[in-house]
N, C-alpha and C positions, 0 to 999 in steps of 0.2 A: 422265672420259674412259676408255674401255676400254683396258686394257693387256694385253699378252701376258705371262703369268706361267708360268714353268717351276718346278715343285716337284721337288726332289731328295729322294726318299724316299716310300714309300707305306705306312709304318707308321701308328700311331695319330695321331701329331702331324702327319705329312705329310698324312694324310687330312683331319684337322680343318682345317688351313690351306688345303688345296685347296678345301674347302667354303666357308670364309670368303671366299677370293678369288673364287670363282664367284658367291657371293651378293652380293659387292660389285660385280658386273657385269663381271668380267674374263674373258678367254679363257684358260683354264687347261689345262695338260698336265702329266703326271706321269712322271718318270723313276725307274726303280728297277733293282735287280739283275735282276729278272725281265722288265723292260720297258726295255731300253736305248735303244730308238728311240722318242723322244717328239717331238711337235710343238713348235715354238718353240726347238728346240735351237740354231738359228743366228740367231734373231730376237727373243728374249725381251727385254722391257723390264726384267724383274726375275727373278732366280733365287732362290727361297726354299730354303734348305738345311735340311732336316728329317731329319737322319740322326744317328747317334751321334757324339759329339765326336771320338773318336779316328779316325773314318773320314773326316773333313772334308777333310784334305789329299789323301788317296788319291782320293776321288771328284772333287774339283775338278781333279785331275790327269787324270782320265778324261774329264770333260765339259768341252768348250770353251765357256767363258762368252762370250756375245756382247759385242762391244766396247761399252763404256759402260753395259752393263746393271748395275743395282744388285744386289749380292749381299746378301741378307737372311738372316743366320744365325739359325736357331731351335734350335741345339744349345748345350748348357750344359756347359762344362768347360774344362780346361787341357790342352794337348797334352803327352803324355808325351815326354820326350826333349828338347823345346825350351822348355817352360814358357810357350808362347805361348797367348794367349787366342784364341778362335775367329775374331774379326775380323782379328787379326794373321795367323792362318794363311791366311785368305782373301786378305789383301793380299800375302802371300808368293807365292801361287799366281796371283793376278790383280791385279798392282799398279796397273793403270790403271782398275780398276772400283771404284766406291764400295762400301764394306763397312759394313753395319749389323748391329746385334744386336737381336733381338726376345726379350724376357724379361719375366717377371713371374709372379704367382700364377695358374697356369692348368693345368688338366688337360684332356687331349684329349677325354675323355668328356663333360665339362661343355660344352666348345665345340661338339662335335657335337650335343649335345642342345639347343643354343640357350640355355643358361643364362648369366646375366650374368657377364662376365669383363672385367677391365681389365689391360692390360699396358703395357710401355714399349718404345719403339723408339729405340735409340740410333744416331746417325750422326755423321759428322765435323762437320756443321753442323746447326743447328736447322732451317734451311730444307729441307735434304734429308730429315731425320727427319720433319718435319711433312708434307712432300709425300707420303711413302709411308704415314705414319700415316693421313692423310685418305683416301688411295686404298684402304686395306685395312680401314678401320673399318666396323663395323656397329652398329646400335642395341644389340645385346647383346654386342658384342666391341669394346670401346673401347681405342684405342691412343693413348698419350700420347707425344709426341716429346721427345727429349733430345739434346743435343749432348755429353753425357758418355758416350761409347760405352764407354770403359774401365770406368767405374763400373757401367754396366749389365752388362757382361761379368763383372765380379768378383762381383757379387751372385748371378748365375745359377750360376756355377761353385762358389763356396764353400758355398752353402746345401745343396748335395747331400751334402757330407761331414758337415756339421753335422746334417743330418736323420738320418743313420745313427746318430749319437750319441743323438739323441732316441728313435729306435726302440729302441736298446739299453736306455735308461733305462726305457721302458715295458715292454719285454720282461722286464726284471728286477723289474717291479712296484714301482718306486721311488716312484710316486705323482704326483699332479698338481702338488704344490708343487715337487718336484724337476724336473719337466718345465719349469715356468715359469722356474725359476732357470736351467736349462740353456739355454733359448732366449734368455734375456736375456744370459747370458754368451757365448753363441754370437754374438749380434749385436755384442757388444763386440769379439770376435775379428775378425769380418768388417769392422767399422769400422776397427780398427787396421790391418788388411791393406790396405784400400782407401785409407786416408789415406797410408800409406807409399808406395803406388804412384801416388798422384796423383789418385785418384777424389774426387769432391765428396761431402761429408757428406750433402747433401740428396738425392743420388741413392740413397745407401745407405739413407736413411730412407724411400724411396719404394717403389713397387710392385716394382721389380726387385731390391730389397735386402730390407728388413724384410718387405714383403708376401709375397714368394716364400718367405722363410725361415719365416714363420708357417705358411703353407700346407703346405710340404713337411715340416715338423717335427711335424705333428699329424694327418696324414691317412693312412690305410691305402692310399689311391689312389697314394701316393708309393712308387715302387719303392725308393728309398733308405731311407725310414722302415721299410718292410716288411722289407727285408733286415736292417736293424738290429734290428728286433723279433725276428726269428728268431734272430739271434745272441745277443741278450739272453735269449732263452728257452732257450738251451743248444745251439743248432745250430752246427756248425762253420762258420766264416765262408765258406769256399769252397762248402760245400754250401748255405748260405743264399743266397748270390748266384746259384748255379746254379738254385735253386728259383724265383727270380723270373723272370717272363716279361718279356723285354726287357732293356735295358742298365741296370745300376746305375752311373750315371755317377760317383757319389761314391766308389765303390770304385776307380775308375781315376784319380781326381783327388787322393786323399788323399796319396799319396807325393810327388807333384810339388808340392802345396800346402805340405807341410812343408818341402821343400827350398827353395821360394821364400821362405817365412817365415824360414828360417835365413839365407839370403843377405841379406835385408833387415833382419835383427835384430828380427823381430816375435815377440812372445810369443803363441803360439797353442796352449795346452795341450789344449783339447778336440779340435782337429783332430789334434794329435800323438797323443792317446790312441786315436783312431779308426785312425790309421795303424799304431800299435803292435799293435792287435787284428787288423787286416786283413793286415798285411804282415810283422810281426815275431814272430808266434807268441804274443803276450800274450793275456790273457783279460779279459773285462769286469770281473770282480771286482777284479783287480789294478789296472786303470786307473781304476776308480771310486774305489778307496781312495787311489790316487796323487793324483787330483784333489782329494779331500776333505782330504788332508794338506798341501796347498799352504799356504804361510805366509799369514796374514791380512794384508790391506792395505786402504787406502782404495778405495772402489768406482771412483771416477773418477780 
């Protein structure tokens, strides 16, 4: 059945999702800072939010979401100041609308080019998630439903910070073995964080957790990896982030992630090292040595 879909954001990801929704047979309109008047503003069946994470609250305050319309968040991060995940921000702004999270290993360029991609859509119920997964899926863009919306949100947010660490490692020319170890230990941190907050282990093992982590930690298409690579190569962190076109979400998530880990008593040394480099004036060599000097213990 044809739905009326409003896309918030006309960047690369918003454009990719607008193409997906159009090819899936829906009536699509796009809102942006440059085009604040869009069709479906008052009658959309779903609003897809494809803007930087730290702008979600502001934009959802500017745009009146139609009653009962599904809010599908395609932003990955944790809100600064509140430590809320994006679906929680959406609920705060529109408490009577169902909020879902779309996340997984996906680059906008691949989706626009029609290359095979698989992601997860998390919602409050499996029926809700599957309803919209079916409505928006294409042969080359497969969406799997999940009712672990928090787990989907955690994977998408935390992998951005961890990708910066992997970029730093590669920028320092530490080698493939180091990168493999770093990704593995990064997943251990993501899993500990998710477990403490109530996410399901199988969600974190899936597309929105391990899948997205593997992609973001290994590809120059990732803004977070690319920023980390520049930092590892000797570029000042602020200059490196400024050089990247688009938002480096991990740089905005690192500090709030460290604080959330502290509040829940979670050991997250890799994310803490990224925070120290980005926000506390430390340098890659110091933080790498600190990680390597940590006491030996059993792996699991």
